[in-house]
Every structure is written in C-alpha cells, then in structure tokens.
CHARMM internal coordinates of N, CA and C (Angstrom, degrees):
IC EDIT
DIST 1 N 1 CA 1.4351
DIST 1 CA 1 C 1.5226
ANGL 1 N 1 CA 1 C 107.74
DIST 1 C 2 N 1.3171
ANGL 1 CA 1 C 2 N 115.42
DIHE 1 N 1 CA 1 C 2 N 135.40
DIST 2 N 2 CA 1.4592
ANGL 1 C 2 N 2 CA 122.34
DIHE 1 CA 1 C 2 N 2 CA 178.02
DIST 2 CA 2 C 1.5265
ANGL 2 N 2 CA 2 C 108.12
DIHE 1 C 2 N 2 CA 2 C -118.91
DIST 2 C 3 N 1.3245
ANGL 2 CA 2 C 3 N 116.90
DIHE 2 N 2 CA 2 C 3 N 120.23
DIST 3 N 3 CA 1.4630
ANGL 2 C 3 N 3 CA 122.17
DIHE 2 CA 2 C 3 N 3 CA 178.54
DIST 3 CA 3 C 1.5243
ANGL 3 N 3 CA 3 C 109.05
DIHE 2 C 3 N 3 CA 3 C -104.14
DIST 3 C 4 N 1.3284
ANGL 3 CA 3 C 4 N 117.47
DIHE 3 N 3 CA 3 C 4 N 127.14
DIST 4 N 4 CA 1.4617
ANGL 3 C 4 N 4 CA 122.36
DIHE 3 CA 3 C 4 N 4 CA -176.46
DIST 4 CA 4 C 1.5307
ANGL 4 N 4 CA 4 C 109.53
DIHE 3 C 4 N 4 CA 4 C -126.78
DIST 4 C 5 N 1.3093
ANGL 4 CA 4 C 5 N 117.07
DIHE 4 N 4 CA 4 C 5 N 119.12
DIST 5 N 5 CA 1.4518
ANGL 4 C 5 N 5 CA 122.68
DIHE 4 CA 4 C 5 N 5 CA 178.68
DIST 5 CA 5 C 1.5271
ANGL 5 N 5 CA 5 C 108.33
DIHE 4 C 5 N 5 CA 5 C -103.46
DIST 5 C 6 N 1.3219
ANGL 5 CA 5 C 6 N 116.67
DIHE 5 N 5 CA 5 C 6 N 109.94
DIST 6 N 6 CA 1.4726
ANGL 5 C 6 N 6 CA 123.14
DIHE 5 CA 5 C 6 N 6 CA -178.81
DIST 6 CA 6 C 1.5353
ANGL 6 N 6 CA 6 C 111.94
DIHE 5 C 6 N 6 CA 6 C 49.62
DIST 6 C 7 N 1.3418
ANGL 6 CA 6 C 7 N 117.66
DIHE 6 N 6 CA 6 C 7 N 57.52
DIST 7 N 7 CA 1.4668
ANGL 6 C 7 N 7 CA 119.65
DIHE 6 CA 6 C 7 N 7 CA -174.35
DIST 7 CA 7 C 1.5324
ANGL 7 N 7 CA 7 C 114.25
DIHE 6 C 7 N 7 CA 7 C -64.56
DIST 7 C 8 N 1.3193
ANGL 7 CA 7 C 8 N 118.12
DIHE 7 N 7 CA 7 C 8 N -21.24
DIST 8 N 8 CA 1.4709
ANGL 7 C 8 N 8 CA 120.24
DIHE 7 CA 7 C 8 N 8 CA -178.51
DIST 8 CA 8 C 1.5248
ANGL 8 N 8 CA 8 C 112.07
DIHE 7 C 8 N 8 CA 8 C -106.31
DIST 8 C 9 N 1.3118
ANGL 8 CA 8 C 9 N 117.27
DIHE 8 N 8 CA 8 C 9 N 7.88
DIST 9 N 9 CA 1.4624
ANGL 8 C 9 N 9 CA 122.16
DIHE 8 CA 8 C 9 N 9 CA -172.42
DIST 9 CA 9 C 1.5184
ANGL 9 N 9 CA 9 C 116.09
DIHE 8 C 9 N 9 CA 9 C -54.19
DIST 9 C 10 N 1.3094
ANGL 9 CA 9 C 10 N 118.95
DIHE 9 N 9 CA 9 C 10 N -38.82
DIST 10 N 10 CA 1.4657
ANGL 9 C 10 N 10 CA 121.70
DIHE 9 CA 9 C 10 N 10 CA -176.71
DIST 10 CA 10 C 1.5272
ANGL 10 N 10 CA 10 C 112.37
DIHE 9 C 10 N 10 CA 10 C -113.18
DIST 10 C 11 N 1.3395
ANGL 10 CA 10 C 11 N 116.72
DIHE 10 N 10 CA 10 C 11 N 20.94
DIST 11 N 11 CA 1.4541
ANGL 10 C 11 N 11 CA 120.68
DIHE 10 CA 10 C 11 N 11 CA -176.50
DIST 11 CA 11 C 1.5265
ANGL 11 N 11 CA 11 C 111.21
DIHE 10 C 11 N 11 CA 11 C -109.44
DIST 11 C 12 N 1.3344
ANGL 11 CA 11 C 12 N 116.06
DIHE 11 N 11 CA 11 C 12 N 151.92
DIST 12 N 12 CA 1.4646
ANGL 11 C 12 N 12 CA 118.78
DIHE 11 CA 11 C 12 N 12 CA 172.26
DIST 12 CA 12 C 1.5270
ANGL 12 N 12 CA 12 C 107.65
DIHE 11 C 12 N 12 CA 12 C -71.91
DIST 12 C 13 N 1.3354
ANGL 12 CA 12 C 13 N 117.29
DIHE 12 N 12 CA 12 C 13 N 165.39
DIST 13 N 13 CA 1.4623
ANGL 12 C 13 N 13 CA 120.86
DIHE 12 CA 12 C 13 N 13 CA -172.07
DIST 13 CA 13 C 1.5308
ANGL 13 N 13 CA 13 C 112.66
DIHE 12 C 13 N 13 CA 13 C -63.33
DIST 13 C 14 N 1.3329
ANGL 13 CA 13 C 14 N 118.51
DIHE 13 N 13 CA 13 C 14 N -36.43
DIST 14 N 14 CA 1.4705
ANGL 13 C 14 N 14 CA 120.39
DIHE 13 CA 13 C 14 N 14 CA 179.98
DIST 14 CA 14 C 1.5240
ANGL 14 N 14 CA 14 C 110.88
DIHE 13 C 14 N 14 CA 14 C -66.00
DIST 14 C 15 N 1.3136
ANGL 14 CA 14 C 15 N 116.88
DIHE 14 N 14 CA 14 C 15 N -46.29
DIST 15 N 15 CA 1.4676
ANGL 14 C 15 N 15 CA 120.87
DIHE 14 CA 14 C 15 N 15 CA -179.90
DIST 15 CA 15 C 1.5255
ANGL 15 N 15 CA 15 C 110.15
DIHE 14 C 15 N 15 CA 15 C -67.51
DIST 15 C 16 N 1.3284
ANGL 15 CA 15 C 16 N 116.79
DIHE 15 N 15 CA 15 C 16 N -39.49
DIST 16 N 16 CA 1.4634
ANGL 15 C 16 N 16 CA 120.44
DIHE 15 CA 15 C 16 N 16 CA 177.22
DIST 16 CA 16 C 1.5228
ANGL 16 N 16 CA 16 C 111.50
DIHE 15 C 16 N 16 CA 16 C -61.14
DIST 16 C 17 N 1.3299
ANGL 16 CA 16 C 17 N 116.36
DIHE 16 N 16 CA 16 C 17 N -40.39
DIST 17 N 17 CA 1.4605
ANGL 16 C 17 N 17 CA 120.04
DIHE 16 CA 16 C 17 N 17 CA 177.54
DIST 17 CA 17 C 1.5171
ANGL 17 N 17 CA 17 C 112.12
DIHE 16 C 17 N 17 CA 17 C -63.74
DIST 17 C 18 N 1.3285
ANGL 17 CA 17 C 18 N 116.60
DIHE 17 N 17 CA 17 C 18 N -39.88
DIST 18 N 18 CA 1.4639
ANGL 17 C 18 N 18 CA 120.41
DIHE 17 CA 17 C 18 N 18 CA 177.37
DIST 18 CA 18 C 1.5237
ANGL 18 N 18 CA 18 C 110.62
DIHE 17 C 18 N 18 CA 18 C -63.73
DIST 18 C 19 N 1.3269
ANGL 18 CA 18 C 19 N 116.26
DIHE 18 N 18 CA 18 C 19 N -43.56
DIST 19 N 19 CA 1.4606
ANGL 18 C 19 N 19 CA 120.26
DIHE 18 CA 18 C 19 N 19 CA 179.69
DIST 19 CA 19 C 1.5268
ANGL 19 N 19 CA 19 C 110.81
DIHE 18 C 19 N 19 CA 19 C -63.05
DIST 19 C 20 N 1.3264
ANGL 19 CA 19 C 20 N 116.96
DIHE 19 N 19 CA 19 C 20 N -44.75
DIST 20 N 20 CA 1.4603
ANGL 19 C 20 N 20 CA 119.53
DIHE 19 CA 19 C 20 N 20 CA -179.91
DIST 20 CA 20 C 1.5261
ANGL 20 N 20 CA 20 C 110.56
DIHE 19 C 20 N 20 CA 20 C -64.65
DIST 20 C 21 N 1.3282
ANGL 20 CA 20 C 21 N 117.30
DIHE 20 N 20 CA 20 C 21 N -34.48
DIST 21 N 21 CA 1.4560
ANGL 20 C 21 N 21 CA 120.57
DIHE 20 CA 20 C 21 N 21 CA 175.41
DIST 21 CA 21 C 1.5191
ANGL 21 N 21 CA 21 C 111.67
DIHE 20 C 21 N 21 CA 21 C -63.42
DIST 21 C 22 N 1.3215
ANGL 21 CA 21 C 22 N 116.49
DIHE 21 N 21 CA 21 C 22 N -39.62
DIST 22 N 22 CA 1.4644
ANGL 21 C 22 N 22 CA 121.06
DIHE 21 CA 21 C 22 N 22 CA 177.60
DIST 22 CA 22 C 1.5300
ANGL 22 N 22 CA 22 C 110.60
DIHE 21 C 22 N 22 CA 22 C -65.05
DIST 22 C 23 N 1.3437
ANGL 22 CA 22 C 23 N 116.70
DIHE 22 N 22 CA 22 C 23 N -41.41
DIST 23 N 23 CA 1.4609
ANGL 22 C 23 N 23 CA 119.99
DIHE 22 CA 22 C 23 N 23 CA 178.46
DIST 23 CA 23 C 1.5300
ANGL 23 N 23 CA 23 C 110.80
DIHE 22 C 23 N 23 CA 23 C -65.64
DIST 23 C 24 N 1.3307
ANGL 23 CA 23 C 24 N 116.84
DIHE 23 N 23 CA 23 C 24 N -38.71
DIST 24 N 24 CA 1.4635
ANGL 23 C 24 N 24 CA 121.22
DIHE 23 CA 23 C 24 N 24 CA 178.09
DIST 24 CA 24 C 1.5273
ANGL 24 N 24 CA 24 C 109.80
DIHE 23 C 24 N 24 CA 24 C -63.36
DIST 24 C 25 N 1.3330
ANGL 24 CA 24 C 25 N 117.22
DIHE 24 N 24 CA 24 C 25 N -41.02
DIST 25 N 25 CA 1.4536
ANGL 24 C 25 N 25 CA 121.47
DIHE 24 CA 24 C 25 N 25 CA 178.43
DIST 25 CA 25 C 1.5285
ANGL 25 N 25 CA 25 C 111.00
DIHE 24 C 25 N 25 CA 25 C -62.66
DIST 25 C 26 N 1.3255
ANGL 25 CA 25 C 26 N 116.84
DIHE 25 N 25 CA 25 C 26 N -42.28
DIST 26 N 26 CA 1.4711
ANGL 25 C 26 N 26 CA 120.06
DIHE 25 CA 25 C 26 N 26 CA 176.65
DIST 26 CA 26 C 1.5236
ANGL 26 N 26 CA 26 C 110.74
DIHE 25 C 26 N 26 CA 26 C -60.01
DIST 26 C 27 N 1.3280
ANGL 26 CA 26 C 27 N 115.92
DIHE 26 N 26 CA 26 C 27 N -41.23
DIST 27 N 27 CA 1.4588
ANGL 26 C 27 N 27 CA 120.76
DIHE 26 CA 26 C 27 N 27 CA 179.13
DIST 27 CA 27 C 1.5281
ANGL 27 N 27 CA 27 C 110.65
DIHE 26 C 27 N 27 CA 27 C -62.06
DIST 27 C 28 N 1.3156
ANGL 27 CA 27 C 28 N 116.46
DIHE 27 N 27 CA 27 C 28 N -43.30
DIST 28 N 28 CA 1.4740
ANGL 27 C 28 N 28 CA 120.45
DIHE 27 CA 27 C 28 N 28 CA 178.88
DIST 28 CA 28 C 1.5242
ANGL 28 N 28 CA 28 C 111.82
DIHE 27 C 28 N 28 CA 28 C -63.53
DIST 28 C 29 N 1.3251
ANGL 28 CA 28 C 29 N 116.70
DIHE 28 N 28 CA 28 C 29 N -25.43
DIST 29 N 29 CA 1.4648
ANGL 28 C 29 N 29 CA 121.37
DIHE 28 CA 28 C 29 N 29 CA 179.48
DIST 29 CA 29 C 1.5258
ANGL 29 N 29 CA 29 C 112.22
DIHE 28 C 29 N 29 CA 29 C -86.14
DIST 29 C 30 N 1.3353
ANGL 29 CA 29 C 30 N 116.85
DIHE 29 N 29 CA 29 C 30 N 2.50
DIST 30 N 30 CA 1.4549
ANGL 29 C 30 N 30 CA 120.49
DIHE 29 CA 29 C 30 N 30 CA 175.35
DIST 30 CA 30 C 1.5097
ANGL 30 N 30 CA 30 C 115.37
DIHE 29 C 30 N 30 CA 30 C 101.26
DIST 30 C 31 N 1.3348
ANGL 30 CA 30 C 31 N 117.91
DIHE 30 N 30 CA 30 C 31 N 2.16
DIST 31 N 31 CA 1.4652
ANGL 30 C 31 N 31 CA 120.92
DIHE 30 CA 30 C 31 N 31 CA 176.79
DIST 31 CA 31 C 1.5258
ANGL 31 N 31 CA 31 C 108.40
DIHE 30 C 31 N 31 CA 31 C -81.57
DIST 31 C 32 N 1.3134
ANGL 31 CA 31 C 32 N 117.08
DIHE 31 N 31 CA 31 C 32 N 131.62
DIST 32 N 32 CA 1.4618
ANGL 31 C 32 N 32 CA 120.79
DIHE 31 CA 31 C 32 N 32 CA 175.67
DIST 32 CA 32 C 1.5283
ANGL 32 N 32 CA 32 C 108.06
DIHE 31 C 32 N 32 CA 32 C -76.57
DIST 32 C 33 N 1.3391
ANGL 32 CA 32 C 33 N 116.63
DIHE 32 N 32 CA 32 C 33 N 118.19
DIST 33 N 33 CA 1.4654
ANGL 32 C 33 N 33 CA 122.10
DIHE 32 CA 32 C 33 N 33 CA -178.64
DIST 33 CA 33 C 1.5215
ANGL 33 N 33 CA 33 C 107.93
DIHE 32 C 33 N 33 CA 33 C -115.78
DIST 33 C 34 N 1.3230
ANGL 33 CA 33 C 34 N 116.77
DIHE 33 N 33 CA 33 C 34 N 122.27
DIST 34 N 34 CA 1.4615
ANGL 33 C 34 N 34 CA 122.71
DIHE 33 CA 33 C 34 N 34 CA 177.60
DIST 34 CA 34 C 1.5245
ANGL 34 N 34 CA 34 C 107.32
DIHE 33 C 34 N 34 CA 34 C -115.14
DIST 34 C 35 N 1.3342
ANGL 34 CA 34 C 35 N 115.72
DIHE 34 N 34 CA 34 C 35 N 121.78
DIST 35 N 35 CA 1.4646
ANGL 34 C 35 N 35 CA 121.71
DIHE 34 CA 34 C 35 N 35 CA -179.83
DIST 35 CA 35 C 1.5227
ANGL 35 N 35 CA 35 C 108.48
DIHE 34 C 35 N 35 CA 35 C -116.92
DIST 35 C 36 N 1.3129
ANGL 35 CA 35 C 36 N 116.42
DIHE 35 N 35 CA 35 C 36 N 128.58
DIST 36 N 36 CA 1.4573
ANGL 35 C 36 N 36 CA 122.40
DIHE 35 CA 35 C 36 N 36 CA 173.99
DIST 36 CA 36 C 1.5224
ANGL 36 N 36 CA 36 C 106.41
DIHE 35 C 36 N 36 CA 36 C -107.94
DIST 36 C 37 N 1.3414
ANGL 36 CA 36 C 37 N 116.37
DIHE 36 N 36 CA 36 C 37 N 124.30
DIST 37 N 37 CA 1.4600
ANGL 36 C 37 N 37 CA 118.97
DIHE 36 CA 36 C 37 N 37 CA -175.61
DIST 37 CA 37 C 1.5216
ANGL 37 N 37 CA 37 C 111.68
DIHE 36 C 37 N 37 CA 37 C -154.68
DIST 37 C 38 N 1.3172
ANGL 37 CA 37 C 38 N 114.83
DIHE 37 N 37 CA 37 C 38 N 157.20
DIST 38 N 38 CA 1.4549
ANGL 37 C 38 N 38 CA 122.58
DIHE 37 CA 37 C 38 N 38 CA 169.89
DIST 38 CA 38 C 1.5276
ANGL 38 N 38 CA 38 C 110.17
DIHE 37 C 38 N 38 CA 38 C -103.41
DIST 38 C 39 N 1.3165
ANGL 38 CA 38 C 39 N 116.57
DIHE 38 N 38 CA 38 C 39 N -4.70
DIST 39 N 39 CA 1.4649
ANGL 38 C 39 N 39 CA 123.40
DIHE 38 CA 38 C 39 N 39 CA -174.23
DIST 39 CA 39 C 1.5295
ANGL 39 N 39 CA 39 C 110.91
DIHE 38 C 39 N 39 CA 39 C -86.99
DIST 39 C 40 N 1.3313
ANGL 39 CA 39 C 40 N 118.34
DIHE 39 N 39 CA 39 C 40 N 112.61
DIST 40 N 40 CA 1.4680
ANGL 39 C 40 N 40 CA 120.35
DIHE 39 CA 39 C 40 N 40 CA 179.87
DIST 40 CA 40 C 1.5288
ANGL 40 N 40 CA 40 C 112.98
DIHE 39 C 40 N 40 CA 40 C -60.76
DIST 40 C 41 N 1.3265
ANGL 40 CA 40 C 41 N 118.18
DIHE 40 N 40 CA 40 C 41 N -32.18
DIST 41 N 41 CA 1.4674
ANGL 40 C 41 N 41 CA 120.92
DIHE 40 CA 40 C 41 N 41 CA 178.73
DIST 41 CA 41 C 1.5288
ANGL 41 N 41 CA 41 C 110.93
DIHE 40 C 41 N 41 CA 41 C -65.97
DIST 41 C 42 N 1.3186
ANGL 41 CA 41 C 42 N 116.95
DIHE 41 N 41 CA 41 C 42 N -39.56
DIST 42 N 42 CA 1.4648
ANGL 41 C 42 N 42 CA 120.53
DIHE 41 CA 41 C 42 N 42 CA 177.06
DIST 42 CA 42 C 1.5261
ANGL 42 N 42 CA 42 C 110.29
DIHE 41 C 42 N 42 CA 42 C -69.71
DIST 42 C 43 N 1.3108
ANGL 42 CA 42 C 43 N 117.51
DIHE 42 N 42 CA 42 C 43 N -40.83
DIST 43 N 43 CA 1.4644
ANGL 42 C 43 N 43 CA 121.52
DIHE 42 CA 42 C 43 N 43 CA 179.70
DIST 43 CA 43 C 1.5265
ANGL 43 N 43 CA 43 C 111.63
DIHE 42 C 43 N 43 CA 43 C -64.49
DIST 43 C 44 N 1.3260
ANGL 43 CA 43 C 44 N 117.38
DIHE 43 N 43 CA 43 C 44 N -28.86
DIST 44 N 44 CA 1.4634
ANGL 43 C 44 N 44 CA 121.29
DIHE 43 CA 43 C 44 N 44 CA -178.99
DIST 44 CA 44 C 1.5360
ANGL 44 N 44 CA 44 C 112.18
DIHE 43 C 44 N 44 CA 44 C -63.34
DIST 44 C 45 N 1.3181
ANGL 44 CA 44 C 45 N 118.12
DIHE 44 N 44 CA 44 C 45 N -20.46
DIST 45 N 45 CA 1.4633
ANGL 44 C 45 N 45 CA 121.94
DIHE 44 CA 44 C 45 N 45 CA 178.39
DIST 45 CA 45 C 1.5258
ANGL 45 N 45 CA 45 C 112.06
DIHE 44 C 45 N 45 CA 45 C -75.12
DIST 45 C 46 N 1.3055
ANGL 45 CA 45 C 46 N 117.85
DIHE 45 N 45 CA 45 C 46 N -15.64
DIST 46 N 46 CA 1.4689
ANGL 45 C 46 N 46 CA 121.94
DIHE 45 CA 45 C 46 N 46 CA -171.26
DIST 46 CA 46 C 1.5247
ANGL 46 N 46 CA 46 C 112.75
DIHE 45 C 46 N 46 CA 46 C -74.38
DIST 46 C 47 N 1.3223
ANGL 46 CA 46 C 47 N 115.10
DIHE 46 N 46 CA 46 C 47 N 147.41
DIST 47 N 47 CA 1.4647
ANGL 46 C 47 N 47 CA 121.02
DIHE 46 CA 46 C 47 N 47 CA 171.34
DIST 47 CA 47 C 1.5274
ANGL 47 N 47 CA 47 C 110.14
DIHE 46 C 47 N 47 CA 47 C -78.63
DIST 47 C 48 N 1.3122
ANGL 47 CA 47 C 48 N 115.67
DIHE 47 N 47 CA 47 C 48 N -27.70
DIST 48 N 48 CA 1.4643
ANGL 47 C 48 N 48 CA 121.47
DIHE 47 CA 47 C 48 N 48 CA -178.84
DIST 48 CA 48 C 1.5150
ANGL 48 N 48 CA 48 C 108.28
DIHE 47 C 48 N 48 CA 48 C -145.45
DIST 48 C 49 N 1.3115
ANGL 48 CA 48 C 49 N 117.70
DIHE 48 N 48 CA 48 C 49 N 138.52
DIST 49 N 49 CA 1.4629
ANGL 48 C 49 N 49 CA 121.04
DIHE 48 CA 48 C 49 N 49 CA 176.28
DIST 49 CA 49 C 1.5259
ANGL 49 N 49 CA 49 C 109.85
DIHE 48 C 49 N 49 CA 49 C -125.00
DIST 49 C 50 N 1.3021
ANGL 49 CA 49 C 50 N 114.51
DIHE 49 N 49 CA 49 C 50 N 146.97
DIST 50 N 50 CA 1.4609
ANGL 49 C 50 N 50 CA 122.95
DIHE 49 CA 49 C 50 N 50 CA 172.48
DIST 50 CA 50 C 1.5169
ANGL 50 N 50 CA 50 C 106.97
DIHE 49 C 50 N 50 CA 50 C -127.02
DIST 50 C 51 N 1.2917
ANGL 50 CA 50 C 51 N 116.59
DIHE 50 N 50 CA 50 C 51 N 145.24
DIST 51 N 51 CA 1.4556
ANGL 50 C 51 N 51 CA 121.63
DIHE 50 CA 50 C 51 N 51 CA 177.13
DIST 51 CA 51 C 1.5252
ANGL 51 N 51 CA 51 C 108.19
DIHE 50 C 51 N 51 CA 51 C -112.30
DIST 51 C 52 N 1.3143
ANGL 51 CA 51 C 52 N 115.70
DIHE 51 N 51 CA 51 C 52 N 140.14
DIST 52 N 52 CA 1.4555
ANGL 51 C 52 N 52 CA 120.99
DIHE 51 CA 51 C 52 N 52 CA 177.01
DIST 52 CA 52 C 1.5196
ANGL 52 N 52 CA 52 C 107.74
DIHE 51 C 52 N 52 CA 52 C -103.54
DIST 52 C 53 N 1.3219
ANGL 52 CA 52 C 53 N 115.88
DIHE 52 N 52 CA 52 C 53 N 112.28
DIST 53 N 53 CA 1.4609
ANGL 52 C 53 N 53 CA 121.02
DIHE 52 CA 52 C 53 N 53 CA -178.84
DIST 53 CA 53 C 1.5212
ANGL 53 N 53 CA 53 C 108.16
DIHE 52 C 53 N 53 CA 53 C -127.18
DIST 53 C 54 N 1.3217
ANGL 53 CA 53 C 54 N 115.90
DIHE 53 N 53 CA 53 C 54 N 121.47
DIST 54 N 54 CA 1.4555
ANGL 53 C 54 N 54 CA 122.01
DIHE 53 CA 53 C 54 N 54 CA 179.80
DIST 54 CA 54 C 1.5293
ANGL 54 N 54 CA 54 C 112.44
DIHE 53 C 54 N 54 CA 54 C 52.03
DIST 54 C 55 N 1.3369
ANGL 54 CA 54 C 55 N 116.70
DIHE 54 N 54 CA 54 C 55 N 39.00
DIST 55 N 55 CA 1.4467
ANGL 54 C 55 N 55 CA 121.51
DIHE 54 CA 54 C 55 N 55 CA 176.66
DIST 55 CA 55 C 1.5171
ANGL 55 N 55 CA 55 C 115.17
DIHE 54 C 55 N 55 CA 55 C 81.72
DIST 55 C 56 N 1.3302
ANGL 55 CA 55 C 56 N 117.09
DIHE 55 N 55 CA 55 C 56 N 6.39
DIST 56 N 56 CA 1.4696
ANGL 55 C 56 N 56 CA 120.70
DIHE 55 CA 55 C 56 N 56 CA -179.01
DIST 56 CA 56 C 1.5321
ANGL 56 N 56 CA 56 C 109.75
DIHE 55 C 56 N 56 CA 56 C -124.21
DIST 56 C 57 N 1.3319
ANGL 56 CA 56 C 57 N 115.88
DIHE 56 N 56 CA 56 C 57 N 137.70
DIST 57 N 57 CA 1.4469
ANGL 56 C 57 N 57 CA 120.11
DIHE 56 CA 56 C 57 N 57 CA 176.70
DIST 57 CA 57 C 1.5131
ANGL 57 N 57 CA 57 C 109.97
DIHE 56 C 57 N 57 CA 57 C -79.43
DIST 57 C 58 N 1.3192
ANGL 57 CA 57 C 58 N 115.92
DIHE 57 N 57 CA 57 C 58 N 136.60
DIST 58 N 58 CA 1.4640
ANGL 57 C 58 N 58 CA 121.89
DIHE 57 CA 57 C 58 N 58 CA 174.97
DIST 58 CA 58 C 1.5121
ANGL 58 N 58 CA 58 C 107.86
DIHE 57 C 58 N 58 CA 58 C -130.54
DIST 58 C 59 N 1.2992
ANGL 58 CA 58 C 59 N 116.53
DIHE 58 N 58 CA 58 C 59 N 156.17
DIST 59 N 59 CA 1.4564
ANGL 58 C 59 N 59 CA 121.77
DIHE 58 CA 58 C 59 N 59 CA 176.49
DIST 59 CA 59 C 1.5157
ANGL 59 N 59 CA 59 C 107.23
DIHE 58 C 59 N 59 CA 59 C -107.32
DIST 59 C 60 N 1.3356
ANGL 59 CA 59 C 60 N 117.22
DIHE 59 N 59 CA 59 C 60 N 132.76
DIST 60 N 60 CA 1.4768
ANGL 59 C 60 N 60 CA 118.54
DIHE 59 CA 59 C 60 N 60 CA -177.13
DIST 60 CA 60 C 1.5093
ANGL 60 N 60 CA 60 C 113.04
DIHE 59 C 60 N 60 CA 60 C -65.69
END
COOR INIT
IC SEED 1 N 1 CA 1 C
IC BUILD
C-alpha cells in the first residue's frame, strides 16, 4: 500500500502529470495507491474517489 498526501502539491503541472501517471501504473500492477488531495486534476486520475465532508466519507 502506498499512501500519498498531496503528492503534486509543490510540482509544476507537467511533473505532476508524470508522477500521477507513475502512481496509476503502480495501481495497474496491483499496488494499492491512496492519494489525499485538494487538487481536482490529481483526483481526476483516480479510479474511485471519496469525499470527506464533516468527518464522513461520501461518494460523489
């Protein structure tokens, strides 16, 4: 399992895209990848998203 907290937070968009592509590849290889982000562009890479609202997880 790989836990990532704002992995693209301090990166330019090109580098962030490369990193998210690498994380997606790991996921396809069977590694569980969990990304926590406020960035909609980073969240768009996800197969599944959950939102945390008032301490409760919701699915969009």
